[in-house]
BADO-522648 format. One record per residue: y, x, z of N, C-alpha, C in turn; residue in three letters. Coordinates in steps of 0.05 Angstrom, whole numbers. Atoms other than C-alpha are relative to their C-alpha. Layout:
! BADO-522648
nnorth=Y; neast=X; nup=Z; canorth=Y; caeast=X; caup=Z; cnorth=Y; ceast=X; cup=Z; residuo=ALA
...
END
This chain:
! BADO-522648
nnorth=-7; neast=-6; nup=-27; canorth=-1360; caeast=-945; caup=-1006; cnorth=-3; ceast=30; cup=4; residuo=MET
nnorth=2; neast=-29; nup=-2; canorth=-1344; caeast=-873; caup=-992; cnorth=-10; ceast=8; cup=28; residuo=ASN
nnorth=13; neast=-11; nup=-24; canorth=-1375; caeast=-829; caup=-939; cnorth=19; ceast=-1; cup=25; residuo=ALA
nnorth=-19; neast=0; nup=-22; canorth=-1312; caeast=-823; caup=-896; cnorth=4; ceast=-28; cup=11; residuo=GLN
nnorth=-3; neast=28; nup=-8; canorth=-1303; caeast=-899; caup=-894; cnorth=-25; ceast=-8; cup=16; residuo=PHE
nnorth=25; neast=8; nup=-13; canorth=-1376; caeast=-909; caup=-875; cnorth=-2; ceast=14; cup=28; residuo=LEU
nnorth=1; neast=-15; nup=-26; canorth=-1373; caeast=-855; caup=-820; cnorth=18; ceast=-13; cup=21; residuo=LYS
nnorth=-20; neast=11; nup=-19; canorth=-1311; caeast=-886; caup=-789; cnorth=-9; ceast=-27; cup=11; residuo=TYR
nnorth=7; neast=28; nup=-8; canorth=-1338; caeast=-958; caup=-787; cnorth=-29; ceast=-3; cup=8; residuo=TYR
nnorth=29; neast=3; nup=-4; canorth=-1412; caeast=-944; caup=-776; cnorth=-7; ceast=-12; cup=27; residuo=TRP
nnorth=7; neast=11; nup=-26; canorth=-1413; caeast=-959; caup=-701; cnorth=7; ceast=-29; cup=2; residuo=THR
nnorth=-8; neast=28; nup=0; canorth=-1379; caeast=-1025; caup=-715; cnorth=-20; ceast=-17; cup=-16; residuo=ILE
nnorth=17; neast=17; nup=18; canorth=-1425; caeast=-1049; caup=-771; cnorth=-30; ceast=3; cup=5; residuo=ILE
nnorth=29; neast=-4; nup=-5; canorth=-1492; caeast=-1021; caup=-747; cnorth=-12; ceast=-24; cup=15; residuo=LYS
nnorth=12; neast=23; nup=-14; canorth=-1504; caeast=-1077; caup=-696; cnorth=-2; ceast=-25; cup=-17; residuo=PRO
nnorth=1; neast=24; nup=18; canorth=-1487; caeast=-1130; caup=-748; cnorth=-22; ceast=2; cup=-20; residuo=THR
nnorth=23; neast=-4; nup=18; canorth=-1537; caeast=-1100; caup=-797; cnorth=-26; ceast=-5; cup=14; residuo=LEU
nnorth=25; neast=4; nup=-15; canorth=-1591; caeast=-1100; caup=-744; cnorth=-4; ceast=-30; cup=6; residuo=LYS
nnorth=3; neast=29; nup=-5; canorth=-1576; caeast=-1173; caup=-728; cnorth=-7; ceast=-15; cup=-26; residuo=GLN
nnorth=5; neast=14; nup=25; canorth=-1575; caeast=-1195; caup=-801; cnorth=-27; ceast=7; cup=-12; residuo=LYS
nnorth=25; neast=-9; nup=11; canorth=-1636; caeast=-1154; caup=-820; cnorth=-17; ceast=11; cup=23; residuo=TYR
nnorth=15; neast=-8; nup=-24; canorth=-1682; caeast=-1152; caup=-759; cnorth=-22; ceast=20; cup=-5; residuo=PRO
nnorth=21; neast=-20; nup=7; canorth=-1734; caeast=-1109; caup=-796; cnorth=10; ceast=29; cup=2; residuo=ASP
nnorth=-11; neast=-27; nup=-1; canorth=-1686; caeast=-1050; caup=-793; cnorth=-3; ceast=12; cup=28; residuo=LEU
nnorth=3; neast=-14; nup=-25; canorth=-1700; caeast=-999; caup=-739; cnorth=24; ceast=19; cup=5; residuo=THR
nnorth=-20; neast=-20; nup=-6; canorth=-1654; caeast=-950; caup=-704; cnorth=-3; ceast=24; cup=-18; residuo=ASP
nnorth=4; neast=-22; nup=18; canorth=-1685; caeast=-896; caup=-746; cnorth=9; ceast=-6; cup=-28; residuo=ASN
nnorth=-10; neast=8; nup=27; canorth=-1670; caeast=-934; caup=-810; cnorth=31; ceast=2; cup=-1; residuo=ASP
nnorth=-29; neast=1; nup=-1; canorth=-1597; caeast=-938; caup=-788; cnorth=12; ceast=25; cup=13; residuo=LEU
nnorth=-10; neast=-25; nup=-11; canorth=-1590; caeast=-868; caup=-760; cnorth=20; ceast=12; cup=-19; residuo=ALA
nnorth=-21; neast=-11; nup=16; canorth=-1524; caeast=-841; caup=-786; cnorth=0; ceast=30; cup=2; residuo=TYR
nnorth=-2; neast=-28; nup=1; canorth=-1524; caeast=-769; caup=-807; cnorth=22; ceast=7; cup=-21; residuo=ILE
nnorth=-22; neast=-7; nup=19; canorth=-1460; caeast=-742; caup=-838; cnorth=-11; ceast=15; cup=-24; residuo=SER
nnorth=9; neast=-12; nup=25; canorth=-1472; caeast=-724; caup=-910; cnorth=-24; ceast=-13; cup=-12; residuo=GLY
nnorth=25; neast=13; nup=9; canorth=-1533; caeast=-769; caup=-916; cnorth=4; ceast=-30; cup=-4; residuo=CYS
nnorth=-7; neast=28; nup=2; canorth=-1499; caeast=-835; caup=-930; cnorth=-18; ceast=-14; cup=-21; residuo=GLU
nnorth=16; neast=11; nup=21; canorth=-1540; caeast=-846; caup=-994; cnorth=-28; ceast=-7; cup=11; residuo=GLU
nnorth=26; neast=5; nup=-12; canorth=-1604; caeast=-842; caup=-952; cnorth=0; ceast=-26; cup=16; residuo=GLU
nnorth=-2; neast=25; nup=-15; canorth=-1580; caeast=-898; caup=-907; cnorth=-2; ceast=-24; cup=-18; residuo=ILE
nnorth=2; neast=22; nup=19; canorth=-1568; caeast=-944; caup=-966; cnorth=-28; ceast=-2; cup=-12; residuo=PHE
nnorth=27; neast=1; nup=11; canorth=-1636; caeast=-925; caup=-994; cnorth=-20; ceast=-11; cup=20; residuo=GLY
nnorth=18; neast=10; nup=-21; canorth=-1671; caeast=-939; caup=-928; cnorth=4; ceast=-30; cup=3; residuo=ARG
nnorth=-5; neast=29; nup=-4; canorth=-1637; caeast=-1007; caup=-920; cnorth=-10; ceast=-15; cup=-25; residuo=VAL
nnorth=9; neast=14; nup=24; canorth=-1651; caeast=-1026; caup=-993; cnorth=-30; ceast=-1; cup=0; residuo=GLU
nnorth=29; neast=0; nup=0; canorth=-1724; caeast=-1006; caup=-986; cnorth=-11; ceast=-19; cup=20; residuo=GLN
nnorth=11; neast=16; nup=-22; canorth=-1734; caeast=-1042; caup=-920; cnorth=7; ceast=-30; cup=-4; residuo=ARG
nnorth=-9; neast=28; nup=2; canorth=-1695; caeast=-1106; caup=-938; cnorth=-1; ceast=-12; cup=-28; residuo=THR
nnorth=-1; neast=9; nup=28; canorth=-1695; caeast=-1110; caup=-1014; cnorth=28; ceast=-7; cup=-9; residuo=GLY
nnorth=-28; neast=6; nup=7; canorth=-1619; caeast=-1118; caup=-1013; cnorth=11; ceast=24; cup=-16; residuo=VAL
nnorth=-12; neast=-21; nup=17; canorth=-1585; caeast=-1080; caup=-1069; cnorth=25; ceast=12; cup=12; residuo=LYS
nnorth=-23; neast=-15; nup=-12; canorth=-1531; caeast=-1029; caup=-1052; cnorth=26; ceast=-16; cup=-4; residuo=ARG
nnorth=-25; neast=14; nup=5; canorth=-1475; caeast=-1070; caup=-1084; cnorth=2; ceast=-24; cup=19; residuo=GLU
nnorth=-1; neast=23; nup=-19; canorth=-1494; caeast=-1131; caup=-1042; cnorth=5; ceast=10; cup=29; residuo=GLN
nnorth=-3; neast=-12; nup=-26; canorth=-1499; caeast=-1088; caup=-980; cnorth=29; ceast=9; cup=5; residuo=LEU
nnorth=-28; neast=-9; nup=-2; canorth=-1431; caeast=-1057; caup=-992; cnorth=19; ceast=-24; cup=3; residuo=GLU
nnorth=-17; neast=24; nup=-2; canorth=-1400; caeast=-1126; caup=-1002; cnorth=-3; ceast=-12; cup=28; residuo=GLY
nnorth=4; neast=11; nup=-27; canorth=-1431; caeast=-1150; caup=-937; cnorth=14; ceast=17; cup=21; residuo=PHE
nnorth=-13; neast=-18; nup=-20; canorth=-1407; caeast=-1089; caup=-898; cnorth=30; ceast=-3; cup=-1; residuo=LEU
nnorth=-29; neast=3; nup=3; canorth=-1337; caeast=-1096; caup=-926; cnorth=10; ceast=-26; cup=12; residuo=GLN
nnorth=-9; neast=26; nup=-11; canorth=-1333; caeast=-1170; caup=-908; cnorth=-3; ceast=0; cup=30; residuo=SER
nnorth=3; neast=-1; nup=-29; canorth=-1359; caeast=-1156; caup=-838; cnorth=22; ceast=16; cup=13; residuo=GLU
nnorth=-22; neast=-16; nup=-10; canorth=-1307; caeast=-1102; caup=-827; cnorth=26; ceast=-16; cup=-1; residuo=ILE
nnorth=-24; neast=16; nup=2; canorth=-1253; caeast=-1148; caup=-852; cnorth=1; ceast=-22; cup=21; residuo=ASN
nnorth=2; neast=21; nup=-20; canorth=-1277; caeast=-1204; caup=-806; cnorth=5; ceast=11; cup=28; residuo=LEU
nnorth=-2; neast=-13; nup=-27; canorth=-1281; caeast=-1157; caup=-746; cnorth=30; ceast=5; cup=6; residuo=THR
nnorth=-28; neast=-7; nup=-5; canorth=-1209; caeast=-1135; caup=-754; cnorth=20; ceast=-22; cup=-4; residuo=PHE
nnorth=-18; neast=24; nup=2; canorth=-1181; caeast=-1204; caup=-770; cnorth=-3; ceast=-18; cup=25; residuo=SER
nnorth=4; neast=16; nup=-24; canorth=-1209; caeast=-1234; caup=-705; cnorth=19; ceast=11; cup=22; residuo=ARG
nnorth=-16; neast=-9; nup=-23; canorth=-1163; caeast=-1233; caup=-645; cnorth=-16; ceast=17; cup=20; residuo=PRO
nnorth=13; neast=-17; nup=-20; canorth=-1182; caeast=-1178; caup=-597; cnorth=5; ceast=-11; cup=28; residuo=GLN
nnorth=-4; neast=12; nup=-27; canorth=-1190; caeast=-1196; caup=-522; cnorth=28; ceast=4; cup=11; residuo=PRO
nnorth=-27; neast=-5; nup=-10; canorth=-1123; caeast=-1165; caup=-505; cnorth=21; ceast=-18; cup=-13; residuo=ALA
nnorth=-19; neast=17; nup=14; canorth=-1089; caeast=-1208; caup=-557; cnorth=-3; ceast=-29; cup=7; residuo=GLN
nnorth=4; neast=27; nup=-7; canorth=-1118; caeast=-1272; caup=-530; cnorth=18; ceast=-9; cup=23; residuo=LEU
nnorth=-19; neast=3; nup=-22; canorth=-1074; caeast=-1266; caup=-468; cnorth=-4; ceast=-23; cup=17; residuo=GLY
END
């Protein structure tokens, strides 16, 4: 998962991460451009979830988010 991808989707996936892993704090998930590796490190340290698993989870959540009908589409 590259830095630009993470930066673009971070506001979408951050709440999902907090819900799935309640031990994560806002400080753990604070996004700072150029420090993406630190975010993965903090999440891995706090939850024990390996980076590959975390990236898979994030990708699936993004896919689910954009495959769901948006309120305007529900009509």
